[in-house]
DRENDO-1510 file (C-alpha; in Angstrom, 1 decimal, always signed):
<recs>
REC; n; res; u; v; w
REC; 1; MET; -16.3; +15.1; -3.5 .
REC; 2; LYS; -14.4; +14.8; -6.8 .
REC; 3; LEU; -11.3; +13.4; -5.2 .
REC; 4; LYS; -13.2; +10.6; -3.6 .
REC; 5; LYS; -15.1; +9.3; -6.7 .
REC; 6; VAL; -11.5; +9.6; -8.6 .
REC; 7; ILE; -10.0; +7.6; -6.0 .
REC; 8; ALA; -12.9; +5.0; -5.8 .
REC; 9; ILE; -12.6; +4.3; -9.8 .
REC; 10; ALA; -8.7; +4.4; -10.0 .
REC; 11; LEU; -8.9; +1.7; -7.3 .
REC; 12; SER; -11.6; -0.3; -8.8 .
REC; 13; ALA; -9.5; +0.2; -12.6 .
REC; 14; ALA; -6.6; -1.0; -10.6 .
REC; 15; THR; -7.9; -3.9; -9.5 .
REC; 16; ILE; -9.7; -4.9; -12.7 .
REC; 17; ALA; -6.2; -4.4; -14.6 .
REC; 18; SER; -4.1; -6.3; -12.3 .
REC; 19; VAL; -6.6; -9.3; -11.2 .
REC; 20; GLY; -7.9; -9.8; -15.0 .
REC; 21; VAL; -4.4; -9.3; -16.7 .
REC; 22; GLY; -1.9; -12.3; -15.8 .
REC; 23; CYS; -4.2; -13.7; -12.9 .
REC; 24; GLU; -2.7; -16.9; -13.9 .
REC; 25; ALA; +0.9; -15.7; -12.9 .
REC; 26; ALA; -0.5; -13.9; -9.9 .
REC; 27; LYS; -2.1; -17.3; -8.4 .
REC; 28; LYS; +1.9; -19.1; -9.2 .
REC; 29; ALA; +3.2; -16.2; -7.1 .
REC; 30; SER; +1.2; -17.1; -4.0 .
REC; 31; ALA; -0.6; -13.6; -4.2 .
REC; 32; THR; -4.3; -14.3; -3.2 .
REC; 33; PRO; -7.2; -12.2; -3.6 .
REC; 34; THR; -8.2; -10.3; +0.0 .
REC; 35; MET; -11.0; -8.4; +0.8 .
REC; 36; VAL; -10.0; -4.8; +2.1 .
REC; 37; GLN; -13.3; -3.6; +4.4 .
REC; 38; ALA; -12.0; -0.1; +4.7 .
REC; 39; VAL; -12.3; +0.9; +0.7 .
REC; 40; ALA; -16.3; +1.9; +0.3 .
REC; 41; VAL; -17.1; -0.4; -2.3 .
REC; 42; PRO; -15.6; -4.0; -1.5 .
REC; 43; GLN; -12.7; -4.8; -3.9 .
REC; 44; MET; -10.5; -7.9; -4.4 .
REC; 45; LEU; -6.8; -6.6; -4.2 .
REC; 46; MET; -3.9; -8.6; -4.2 .
REC; 47; ASN; -1.6; -9.0; -1.5 .
REC; 48; LEU; +2.2; -10.2; -1.6 .
REC; 49; ASP; +2.1; -13.6; +0.1 .
REC; 50; ASP; -1.1; -12.7; +1.8 .
REC; 51; ASN; +0.7; -10.2; +4.0 .
REC; 52; PRO; -2.1; -7.2; +4.1 .
REC; 53; ASN; +1.3; -5.0; +4.3 .
REC; 54; TYR; +1.8; -5.6; +0.7 .
REC; 55; LEU; -0.6; -4.0; -1.7 .
REC; 56; LEU; -0.3; -4.7; -5.1 .
REC; 57; VAL; +0.3; -1.1; -7.3 .
REC; 58; TRP; +1.4; -2.3; -10.6 .
REC; 59; ASN; +1.8; -5.6; -12.7 .
REC; 60; HIS; +3.3; -5.4; -15.8 .
REC; 61; VAL; +5.3; -8.0; -18.1 .
REC; 62; GLY; +6.0; -10.5; -15.4 .
REC; 63; THR; +7.3; -8.0; -12.8 .
REC; 64; ARG; +5.1; -6.8; -9.9 .
REC; 65; PHE; +5.3; -3.7; -7.7 .
REC; 66; TYR; +3.8; -3.6; -4.0 .
REC; 67; ILE; +3.2; -0.6; -1.7 .
REC; 68; ASP; +4.7; -1.4; +1.6 .
REC; 69; LEU; +1.9; +0.1; +4.0 .
REC; 70; SER; +3.8; -0.4; +6.9 .
REC; 71; SER; +6.7; +2.0; +5.6 .
REC; 72; ILE; +4.4; +4.9; +4.9 .
REC; 73; ILE; +6.1; +7.9; +6.9 .
REC; 74; VAL; +4.1; +11.3; +7.1 .
REC; 75; LYS; +6.6; +14.0; +7.0 .
REC; 76; GLN; +4.2; +16.7; +6.6 .
REC; 77; ASN; +0.5; +17.4; +7.3 .
REC; 78; ASP; -0.5; +21.0; +7.7 .
REC; 79; SER; -3.0; +23.7; +6.2 .
REC; 80; LYS; +0.0; +24.1; +3.3 .
REC; 81; MET; +1.1; +20.5; +2.0 .
REC; 82; ARG; +0.4; +17.0; +2.9 .
REC; 83; TRP; +4.0; +15.3; +2.1 .
REC; 84; TRP; +4.9; +11.3; +2.8 .
REC; 85; ALA; +7.5; +9.0; +1.6 .
REC; 86; GLN; +6.7; +5.1; +1.2 .
REC; 87; ASN; +8.7; +2.2; -0.2 .
REC; 88; ILE; +7.6; +0.1; -3.1 .
REC; 89; ILE; +8.7; -3.6; -3.2 .
REC; 90; GLU; +9.6; -5.0; -6.5 .
REC; 91; VAL; +9.2; -9.1; -7.4 .
REC; 92; ASN; +9.3; -11.3; -10.5 .
REC; 93; GLU; +6.4; -13.2; -11.5 .
REC; 94; SER; +7.5; -16.0; -9.6 .
REC; 95; GLY; +7.5; -14.2; -6.4 .
REC; 96; LYS; +11.1; -13.7; -6.1 .
REC; 97; TYR; +12.7; -10.4; -4.8 .
REC; 98; ILE; +13.9; -7.9; -6.9 .
REC; 99; GLY; +14.6; -4.8; -5.2 .
REC; 100; GLN; +12.9; -2.0; -3.3 .
REC; 101; PHE; +12.7; +1.6; -3.7 .
REC; 102; THR; +11.2; +4.8; -1.9 .
REC; 103; GLN; +8.8; +7.3; -3.5 .
REC; 104; GLU; +8.0; +10.7; -1.7 .
REC; 105; PHE; +4.6; +12.7; -2.9 .
REC; 106; CYS; +3.3; +15.6; -1.7 .
REC; 107; TYR; -0.1; +17.3; -2.3 .
REC; 108; ASP; +0.2; +21.0; -2.0 .
REC; 109; ARG; -3.0; +22.7; -0.7 .
REC; 110; THR; -1.8; +26.1; -1.5 .
REC; 111; MET; -2.4; +25.7; -5.3 .
REC; 112; ASP; -5.7; +25.2; -7.2 .
REC; 113; LYS; -3.8; +23.4; -10.5 .
REC; 114; ASN; -1.1; +21.2; -10.7 .
REC; 115; ASN; -0.8; +20.2; -6.6 .
REC; 116; THR; -0.1; +16.5; -7.0 .
REC; 117; ARG; +3.8; +16.2; -7.1 .
REC; 118; GLN; +6.5; +13.4; -6.9 .
REC; 119; TRP; +10.1; +14.1; -6.0 .
REC; 120; ASN; +12.7; +13.4; -8.4 .
REC; 121; PRO; +15.7; +12.2; -6.7 .
REC; 122; ASP; +17.9; +12.6; -9.8 .
REC; 123; ASN; +16.8; +16.2; -10.3 .
REC; 124; ARG; +16.3; +16.9; -6.7 .
REC; 125; THR; +13.1; +18.8; -7.6 .
REC; 126; TRP; +9.3; +18.1; -7.3 .
REC; 127; GLU; +7.6; +17.3; -10.2 .
REC; 128; VAL; +3.8; +17.5; -11.4 .
REC; 129; LEU; +2.2; +14.0; -11.3 .
REC; 130; ASP; -0.6; +13.5; -13.8 .
REC; 131; THR; -3.1; +11.0; -12.3 .
REC; 132; TYR; -4.6; +10.8; -15.8 .
REC; 133; GLU; -1.4; +10.2; -17.8 .
REC; 134; THR; -1.9; +7.0; -20.0 .
REC; 135; ASN; +2.0; +6.2; -20.1 .
REC; 136; SER; +2.2; +3.3; -17.8 .
REC; 137; ARG; +5.1; +4.3; -15.9 .
REC; 138; TYR; +2.9; +7.5; -14.9 .
REC; 139; GLN; +0.2; +5.1; -14.1 .
REC; 140; ALA; +2.0; +3.1; -11.7 .
REC; 141; ASP; +3.1; +6.3; -10.2 .
REC; 142; ALA; -0.4; +7.6; -9.9 .
REC; 143; ARG; -1.6; +4.5; -8.6 .
REC; 144; ALA; +0.9; +4.4; -6.0 .
REC; 145; TYR; +0.1; +8.0; -4.9 .
REC; 146; LYS; -3.1; +7.3; -4.4 .
REC; 147; LEU; -3.0; +4.2; -2.7 .
REC; 148; GLY; -0.2; +5.8; -0.1 .
REC; 149; TYR; -2.5; +9.2; +0.1 .
REC; 150; ILE; -5.9; +6.7; +1.0 .
REC; 151; PHE; -3.6; +4.8; +3.7 .
REC; 152; ALA; -1.3; +7.7; +4.9 .
REC; 153; PHE; -3.8; +10.2; +5.7 .
REC; 154; GLN; -7.5; +8.3; +5.5 .
REC; 155; GLY; -6.6; +5.3; +7.3 .
REC; 156; GLY; -7.2; +3.0; +4.4 .
REC; 157; ASN; -10.7; +4.5; +3.8 .
REC; 158; PRO; -11.0; +6.6; +0.5 .
REC; 159; VAL; -13.7; +9.0; +2.2 .
REC; 160; GLU; -12.2; +12.0; +3.2 .
REC; 161; ARG; -12.1; +12.5; +7.2 .
</recs>
């Protein structure tokens, strides 16, 4: 139950942060608010060029990052771990494509604490992802993790099945 509330609160906070700050720049990039019906509390979420496959994760200093929902690949889903990969698309404030990168996350079901992890390709290790970290880089990763988890394992619905 606690995870469900955390996800719902995080999605609400992400929406407020991304829609409230820099709203004019977002409008110029032809990203328009879209209702996502699968979310328990209706929320205004931003899509890239009205494409529902690209959901805004982070908007910071003229650069926006979108999760490509169609790119999510579940690598493992068993009693030990939920592990998936997803692509993040980066665009500038005018909507011009900058690049993309792949993120891998896992939720280790065998651990009571520190069970949320992100793959670090530089060190070739899994690192603990603190979803409550205040540093903006980690907030972006935490939002990408939460959105990826919801769409990979819950069909876009934050209510656990």
